[in-house]
C-alpha positions in Angstrom: 92.0 78.6 -17.3 89.3 81.1 -16.6 90.4 84.2 -14.7 88.8 84.7 -11.3 86.3 87.6 -11.2 87.7 90.9 -10.0 86.1 92.9 -7.2 85.1 96.5 -7.7 87.6 99.0 -6.4 85.0 100.3 -3.9 84.3 96.9 -2.4 84.7 98.0 1.2 82.4 101.0 0.8 79.8 98.8 -0.8 80.1 96.1 1.9 79.6 98.8 4.6 76.7 100.4 2.7 74.9 97.0 2.4 75.7 95.8 5.9 77.6 92.9 4.4 79.6 90.9 7.0 80.8 88.0 4.9 84.4 87.9 3.9 85.5 88.8 0.3 86.3 85.1 -0.3 82.7 84.1 0.6 81.3 86.9 -1.6 83.4 85.5 -4.5 82.1 82.0 -3.8 78.5 83.3 -3.8 79.0 85.2 -7.0 80.5 82.3 -8.9 77.8 79.9 -7.9 74.9 82.3 -8.5 76.4 83.6 -11.8 76.7 80.0 -13.2 73.2 79.0 -12.0 71.7 82.2 -13.5 73.3 81.4 -16.8 71.5 78.1 -16.8 68.3 80.0 -16.5 69.2 82.6 -19.2 70.1 79.8 -21.7 67.1 77.6 -20.9 64.1 76.9 -23.1 60.6 78.0 -21.9 59.4 74.5 -21.3 62.4 73.9 -18.9 62.0 76.9 -16.7 59.0 75.8 -14.7 61.2 73.1 -13.3 64.5 75.0 -13.4 63.5 78.0 -11.3 63.0 75.8 -8.2 66.1 73.7 -9.0 68.6 76.6 -9.2 67.4 78.3 -6.1 67.5 75.1 -4.2 71.0 74.4 -5.3 72.1 78.0 -4.5 70.9 77.7 -0.9 72.3 74.2 -0.5 75.7 75.2 -1.7 75.9 78.5 0.3 75.2 77.8 4.0 76.1 81.4 4.8 73.7 82.9 2.2 71.8 85.9 3.7 68.5 84.1 3.2 69.5 81.6 5.8 70.3 84.3 8.4 67.7 87.0 7.9 67.0 88.7 11.3 63.5 87.8 12.4 62.8 91.3 13.6 63.9 92.7 10.2 61.7 90.2 8.5 58.7 91.2 10.6 59.3 94.9 10.0 59.5 94.3 6.2 56.2 92.4 6.3 54.5 95.1 8.4 55.7 97.9 6.1 54.3 96.1 3.0 51.0 95.3 4.8 50.6 98.9 5.9 51.2 100.1 2.3 48.7 97.7 0.8 46.1 98.4 3.5 46.0 102.0 2.1 45.1 100.6 -1.3 42.8 97.6 -0.9 39.1 97.7 -0.1 37.0 95.3 2.0 35.3 93.6 -0.9 38.5 93.1 -2.9 40.1 89.8 -4.0 43.8 90.3 -3.4 46.5 88.2 -5.1 50.2 88.2 -4.3 52.7 86.7 -6.7 55.8 85.1 -5.2 54.2 85.0 -1.8 57.0 82.9 -0.1 55.8 82.3 3.4 52.6 84.3 2.7 53.1 86.6 5.7 52.2 89.6 3.6 49.2 87.9 1.9 47.9 86.7 5.3 48.4 90.2 6.8 46.4 91.8 4.0 43.7 89.1 4.4 42.3 91.0 7.4 41.3 93.9 5.1 39.9 92.1 2.0 37.3 89.5 1.1 39.8 87.0 -0.2 43.6 86.8 -0.2 45.4 84.4 -2.6 49.1 83.6 -2.3 50.8 82.4 -5.5 54.1 80.7 -5.7 55.9 77.7 -7.1 55.8 75.9 -3.7 53.8 76.1 -0.5 56.7 74.7 1.6 57.2 77.9 3.5 53.5 78.4 4.4 52.1 77.4 7.8 48.6 76.5 6.8 47.4 76.1 10.4 48.1 79.8 11.0 46.5 81.1 7.8 43.2 83.0 8.1 40.0 81.5 6.7 39.9 83.8 3.7 43.4 82.8 2.6 44.2 80.2 -0.1 47.3 79.1 -1.9 47.6 78.8 -5.6 50.4 76.9 -7.2 52.1 78.3 -10.4 54.7 77.1 -12.8 56.2 80.5 -12.8 54.0 82.4 -15.3 50.6 80.9 -15.5 47.7 81.6 -13.1 45.0 79.0 -12.7 42.3 81.5 -12.3 39.4 82.6 -14.6 39.5 86.0 -16.3 38.5 89.0 -14.3 39.0 87.2 -11.0 41.1 89.7 -8.9 40.9 93.3 -7.9 44.5 93.8 -6.8 47.6 91.8 -7.9 50.9 92.5 -6.0 54.5 91.4 -6.4 57.5 92.5 -4.5 61.1 91.8 -5.6 59.9 89.2 -8.1 60.0 90.7 -11.6 63.8 91.0 -11.7 64.1 87.2 -11.0 62.1 86.2 -14.1 63.5 85.4 -17.5 62.6 88.4 -19.7 60.4 86.2 -21.9 58.6 84.9 -18.8 58.1 88.4 -17.5 56.0 89.4 -20.5 54.0 86.2 -20.3 53.4 86.8 -16.6 52.3 90.4 -17.2 49.8 89.2 -19.8 48.4 86.6 -17.3 48.1 89.3 -14.6 46.2 91.5 -17.0 43.9 88.6 -17.9 42.9 87.7 -14.3 42.4 91.4 -13.2 38.9 92.8 -13.3 38.4 95.8 -15.5 39.8 98.7 -13.5 41.9 96.3 -11.4 45.4 97.2 -10.4 48.8 95.5 -10.6 51.3 96.9 -8.0 54.8 95.8 -9.0 57.9 96.6 -6.8 61.3 95.8 -8.2 64.9 97.2 -7.9 65.8 100.1 -10.2 68.5 99.2 -12.8 69.8 102.8 -12.7 71.1 102.4 -9.2 72.0 98.7 -9.7 73.0 96.0 -9.9 71.1 94.9 -6.8 72.1 91.3 -6.7 75.5 89.8 -5.8 76.9 91.3 -9.0 77.1 94.7 -7.3 80.5 93.8 -5.8 82.0 92.9 -9.2 80.6 95.2 -11.9 77.9 97.3 -13.3 75.7 94.6 -14.9 73.5 92.2 -13.0 74.5 88.6 -14.0 73.3 86.8 -10.9 69.7 85.9 -10.2 68.5 89.3 -11.2 68.0 88.2 -14.8 66.9 91.7 -15.7 66.6 94.9 -13.7 64.2 97.6 -14.8 63.6 101.3 -14.5 60.3 103.2 -14.7 60.7 103.7 -18.5 61.4 100.0 -19.4 58.8 98.6 -17.0 56.0 101.0 -18.0 56.7 100.1 -21.6 56.2 96.4 -20.8 53.0 97.2 -19.0 51.6 99.0 -22.0 52.7 96.1 -24.3 50.9 93.6 -21.9 47.6 95.6 -22.3 47.5 97.9 -19.2 45.9 101.2 -20.2 47.8 103.3 -17.6 50.9 103.0 -15.5 51.7 105.3 -12.6 54.7 105.6 -10.3 54.3 105.3 -6.5 56.6 107.6 -4.6 57.1 108.0 -0.9 58.4 111.4 0.4 58.8 112.1 4.1 56.2 109.5 4.9 53.7 110.7 2.4 52.7 108.3 -0.4 52.0 109.8 -3.8 51.0 108.3 -7.1 52.5 110.3 -10.0 52.4 110.2 -13.8 55.3 108.0 -14.8 56.8 110.5 -17.4 58.3 113.0 -15.0 59.8 110.2 -13.0 61.4 108.9 -16.2 62.9 112.3 -16.9 64.5 112.3 -13.4 65.8 108.8 -14.1 67.4 109.9 -17.3 69.2 112.8 -15.6 70.4 110.5 -12.8 71.6 107.8 -15.2 74.1 110.2 -16.7 75.9 110.7 -13.4 79.0 108.6 -12.4 78.2 105.6 -10.3 79.4 107.1 -7.0 77.4 110.3 -7.6 74.3 108.3 -8.3 74.6 106.3 -5.1 75.1 109.4 -3.0 72.2 111.2 -4.7 69.8 108.4 -4.2 70.4 108.5 -0.5 68.8 111.9 -0.1 65.4 113.6 -0.7 62.9 112.4 -3.3 65.5 110.9 -5.5 65.8 108.1 -2.9 62.8 106.5 -4.6 64.9 105.7 -7.6 66.6 102.9 -5.6 63.5 101.0 -6.5 60.5 101.0 -8.9 56.9 100.7 -7.7 54.6 100.8 -10.7 50.8 100.6 -10.6 49.2 99.4 -13.8 45.5 99.7 -14.3 43.6 97.4 -16.6 
């Protein structure tokens, strides 16, 4: 008989830090379901995954009525959307074609539409999108998870937020190559994803040091910038926010800081990344230029 997963000794501190109100029993139930479904994705063949991505997420939400996705505070959701739109507004230009991967309800894509010529939301389903509320320059594009039904050199800006970590590593590279293909020369891909150095950032955080839930792979600046180069991007820069100021930095010094932080004990890493510029290491925002 398989032994039940063991919680981390610092479970209560982690629950408090993450604002987690579910009981340990419900966290364990979530972990077991998500771990087993994620394993199906990890072991799947490429031709299966276009169907399987939707299936496993649908099963997860159906089996876990108390999943946080069901209970996200509307005010928090609106603030998250507004923060992303404000960030992107500082980057896009009026004549740009903007494309968001994994757009979900397309709130961010539609928000950015006010500042660009065309805004395209890409996802495996349009079920969450209210087409009647979408602006005239918005359109939805269905994807099987990696392919983009667009000609080469079609977009000026491609954006994804909390998507890369959910892709099978083989699919991540395929998607990066598709993004590179559809970007115009000089176009930019802005990718935001949790940082593995301060992870795991999925339900696995309460049980160990390795993501084995739906974060199929978590990245740091070093590993993600290496993938960008392999996919054909000529440069990759780190986007850092410090006291409200946004900066784009060469990725190498950020990698050096990551290497120093990665050598610290877990508790020290978590405390350090709550203060000052090191806070940016809780996530990775990388800008690749074609």
